[in-house]
C-alpha positions in Angstrom: -0.5 -11.1 -13.6 1.4 -8.2 -12.3 2.8 -7.4 -15.6 -0.2 -8.7 -17.8 -2.4 -6.2 -15.5 -0.2 -3.1 -15.9 0.4 -3.7 -19.7 -3.5 -4.2 -20.2 -3.6 -0.7 -18.1 -0.6 0.5 -20.7 -2.5 -0.5 -23.7 -6.6 0.8 -23.2 -5.5 3.6 -20.8 -7.9 6.0 -22.9 -10.8 3.5 -21.7 -9.9 2.3 -18.4 -8.3 5.4 -17.2 -12.2 6.4 -16.6 -12.6 3.9 -14.4 -10.6 5.5 -12.0 -14.0 6.4 -10.0 -14.3 2.9 -9.4 -10.9 2.4 -7.3 -12.1 3.2 -3.6 -14.7 0.5 -4.2 -12.6 -1.9 -5.5 -10.2 -1.1 -2.3 -13.1 -1.8 0.0 -13.4 -4.9 -1.3 -10.4 -6.1 -0.8 -10.1 -4.9 2.6 -13.4 -6.4 3.4 -12.1 -9.9 1.7 -9.2 -9.6 3.6 -10.5 -8.8 7.2 -13.3 -11.2 7.0 -10.0 -13.6 7.8 -9.2 -11.3 10.7 -11.1 -12.3 14.1 -10.9 -10.0 16.7 -9.0 -12.5 19.3 -6.3 -12.9 16.4 -5.3 -9.3 17.4 -2.2 -8.8 19.4 -0.4 -6.1 19.2 3.2 -5.7 19.9 6.3 -3.2 20.2 7.8 -4.0 16.8 3.9 -3.2 15.5 4.3 0.7 17.3 7.9 0.9 16.0 6.7 0.2 12.2 3.7 2.1 12.6 5.8 5.2 14.5 8.3 5.1 11.3 5.5 5.0 8.8 4.2 8.2 10.5 6.9 10.2 11.4 9.5 8.6 8.9 7.0 10.1 5.5 7.2 13.8 7.8 10.8 14.0 7.9 11.5 12.3 4.7 9.1 14.9 3.1 10.5 17.9 4.6 14.1 16.6 3.4 13.0 16.0 0.0 10.7 19.3 -0.4 14.1 21.3 -0.2 14.6 20.0 -3.4 11.2 19.1 -5.3 7.8 19.4 -3.9 6.5 16.9 -6.3 9.3 14.4 -5.1 8.1 14.9 -1.6 5.2 14.6 -1.9 6.1 10.8 -3.8 8.6 10.2 -1.0 5.5 11.2 1.8 3.0 8.5 0.3 5.7 5.8 -0.8 6.4 5.6 3.3 2.9 6.6 4.7 0.6 4.1 2.4 -0.6 0.9 4.6 0.8 -2.7 4.3 -0.7 -4.6 1.4 -3.4 -6.7 1.8 -1.1 -9.7 -0.5 2.0 -9.1 2.0 0.4 -11.7 4.5 0.3 -14.3 1.9 4.4 -13.3 1.2 4.8 -13.3 4.6 3.8 -16.9 4.9 6.0 -17.9 1.6 8.7 -16.9 3.5 8.6 -18.2 6.6 7.1 -15.3 9.0 4.4 -15.0 11.1 1.0 -14.2 9.2 -0.7 -13.3 12.8 2.1 -10.6 13.2 1.2 -9.3 9.8 -2.5 -9.1 9.7 -2.1 -7.4 13.4 0.1 -4.9 11.5 -2.6 -4.2 8.7 -4.9 -3.6 10.7 -2.9 -1.1 12.8 -1.2 0.7 10.2 -4.8 0.9 7.9 -6.1 2.6 10.7 -3.3 5.0 11.5 -3.3 5.9 7.9 -7.1 6.4 8.4 -6.3 9.2 10.9 -3.2 10.7 9.7 -3.8 10.9 6.2 -6.3 13.5 6.3 -4.5 16.1 8.6 -1.4 15.6 5.8 -3.4 16.0 2.9 -5.0 19.1 4.1 -1.6 20.4 4.5 0.5 19.8 1.6 -2.4 18.5 -1.1 -4.2 19.8 -3.8 -7.1 21.5 -1.3 -4.7 23.4 0.7 -6.9 26.6 -0.7 -9.8 25.2 1.2 -9.9 26.2 5.2 -7.9 23.3 7.1 -11.1 22.1 8.7 -13.0 22.1 5.5 -10.1 20.4 4.0 -9.7 18.1 6.6 -13.1 16.9 7.1 -13.9 16.8 3.2 -10.6 13.9 3.1 -11.8 12.2 6.1 -15.1 11.3 4.2 -13.1 9.9 1.3 -10.2 7.9 3.1 -12.0 6.8 6.2 -14.4 4.6 4.7 -12.1 3.0 2.5 -9.9 1.9 5.1 -12.2 1.6 8.4 -15.3 0.4 7.3 -14.4 -2.9 5.7 -13.0 -3.7 9.0 -16.1 -2.9 10.8 -18.0 -4.1 8.0 -16.3 -7.5 8.0 -16.8 -8.1 11.7 -20.6 -7.1 11.9 -20.9 -9.7 9.4 -18.7 -12.3 11.4 -21.2 -12.0 14.5 -24.1 -10.8 13.0 -24.8 -13.3 9.6 -22.2 -16.2 10.2 -23.4 -18.0 6.9 -22.8 -14.7 4.9 -19.4 -14.5 6.7 -18.6 -18.3 5.7 -19.4 -17.6 2.0 -16.9 -14.2 2.0 -14.0 -16.9 3.3 -14.8 -19.0 0.3 -14.4 -16.1 -2.2 -11.4 -15.1 -0.3 -9.4 -15.8 -3.9 -11.6 -13.3 -5.3 -9.3 -10.5 -3.9 -6.5 -11.5 -6.3 -8.6 -10.4 -9.5 -10.0 -7.2 -7.6 -6.5 -6.4 -7.1 -5.2 -7.1 -10.6 -8.1 -4.9 -12.0 -7.4 -2.1 -9.5 -3.8 -2.5 -11.1 -4.8 -2.2 -14.9 -7.3 0.9 -14.1 -4.8 2.8 -11.9 -1.6 2.1 -14.2 -4.0 3.6 -17.0 -5.0 6.5 -15.4 -1.3 7.0 -14.6 -0.5 6.6 -18.1 -3.1 9.0 -19.3 -1.5 11.8 -16.7 1.8 10.9 -18.1 0.7 11.1 -21.7 -1.6 14.1 -21.8 0.4 16.3 -19.5 1.1 19.6 -21.2 4.6 20.4 -19.9 6.4 17.3 -19.4 8.8 16.9 -17.2 10.7 13.6 -17.8 13.9 14.3 -15.3 11.4 14.8 -12.7 9.4 11.4 -13.4 12.9 9.4 -13.7 13.9 11.2 -10.2 10.2 10.2 -8.6 11.2 6.6 -10.0 14.6 6.1 -8.3 13.3 8.3 -5.1 10.7 5.4 -4.7 13.7 2.6 -5.3 15.9 4.0 -2.6 12.7 4.1 -0.1 11.4 0.2 -1.1 15.2 -1.2 -0.3 15.3 1.0 2.5 11.9 0.3 4.2 12.4 -3.3 3.6 15.7 -3.2 5.1 14.8 -1.3 8.3 11.6 -3.3 9.0 14.2 -6.4 8.9 16.3 -4.6 11.5 13.7 -4.1 13.8 11.6 -7.2 13.4 15.1 -8.8 14.3 15.4 -7.3 17.6 12.1 -8.7 18.2 12.9 -12.5 16.6 11.0 -11.6 13.8 12.3 -9.9 10.9 10.8 -11.6 7.9 7.2 -10.1 8.8 8.5 -7.2 10.1 10.5 -6.4 6.8 7.4 -7.5 4.8 5.0 -5.1 6.6 7.0 -2.0 6.8 8.5 -2.6 2.9 5.3 -4.0 1.3 2.9 -1.8 0.5 -0.7 -1.4 -1.2 0.2 0.6 -3.9 -3.3 0.5 -5.4 -4.3 2.5 -2.7 -1.3 5.1 -3.0 -1.9 5.6 -6.5 -5.0 6.6 -5.9 -4.4 8.8 -2.9 -1.7 10.5 -5.0 -4.0 11.1 -7.9 -6.9 12.6 -5.5 -4.9 14.6 -2.9 -1.5 15.1 -4.2 0.0 16.2 -7.5 -1.2 13.6 -9.7 2.8 14.0 -10.9 3.3 12.5 -7.7 1.7 8.9 -8.4 4.8 8.0 -10.9 6.3 6.9 -7.2 3.9 4.8 -6.2 3.2 3.3 -9.4 7.2 2.6 -9.7 6.9 1.0 -6.2 4.7 -1.8 -7.6 7.8 -3.2 -9.7 10.7 -2.7 -6.9 8.6 -4.3 -4.2 8.0 -7.4 -6.6 11.3 -7.3 -7.5 12.4 -7.4 -3.9 10.1 -10.2 -2.8 10.7 -12.3 -6.0 14.2 -12.3 -4.9 13.8 -12.8 -1.3 11.3 -16.1 -2.6 14.5 -17.1 -5.0 17.1 -17.4 -2.1 14.5 -19.3 0.2 14.3 -21.9 -2.3 18.0 -22.2 -2.8 18.3 -22.5 0.7 15.7 -25.3 0.8 17.2 -26.8 -2.0 21.2 -26.5 -0.7 19.5 -28.0 3.2 17.7 -30.6 1.0 21.0 -31.8 -0.9 23.1 -31.6 2.2 20.9 -34.4 3.8 
């Protein structure tokens, strides 16, 4: 589905790119279906969650400052690849790899709240709305980002306790989030391709550099997350929590609030993180086969 969705976006970009306005609503829908499975009693904040969130928030700022010395657009691409929350599908991969799904779903909640609070501040300072007064820019971005990341949680818990029957129906529709994700990926891919095709002065060296920067960040976040998780006894869950990103949200944020060219970084991140996940699943399958042969 991943290559099919991206290929569809590339081929149909003149048309699907106009649907980019739907992206916030699609992200909202995916998060709503995900949070419907998360009960408030299932949330347990652990020290590893705090460390991972600190790396996301302060790591993106430090990395932005370093890379900005070389190129501001590369710096924005690096920032968004670190700042963006964990992917909603990360819980599935975590379970397949043998990690703790409750740990991952709790962190999904923590990092979405954290990013919803921090992103408007950062985008107001370095994004495309810096010509506005800071408070005006901050409030504008809050109104755009906050509902996408926080309202799905409030809606999901409100539905759980106020309308249990509706909640049960939404739980049965959980598989729908996969198809919403595929549609979103098609749209954001088409939007990225349209920007690259129609840009007046293409800078291919910057675009290739953005893809390479995202590769370095992707590998680094998976490794750093696993190292932190190893200290707390759960390297798989922490590695997925820090490394597997909501790239659809990242591309939308980059196109809406940063230099649109910086969206090449999270677009490339889609490929890198899925290559890493595929490799991890292959390794796990190989180990299981070896264990069966020994028995």
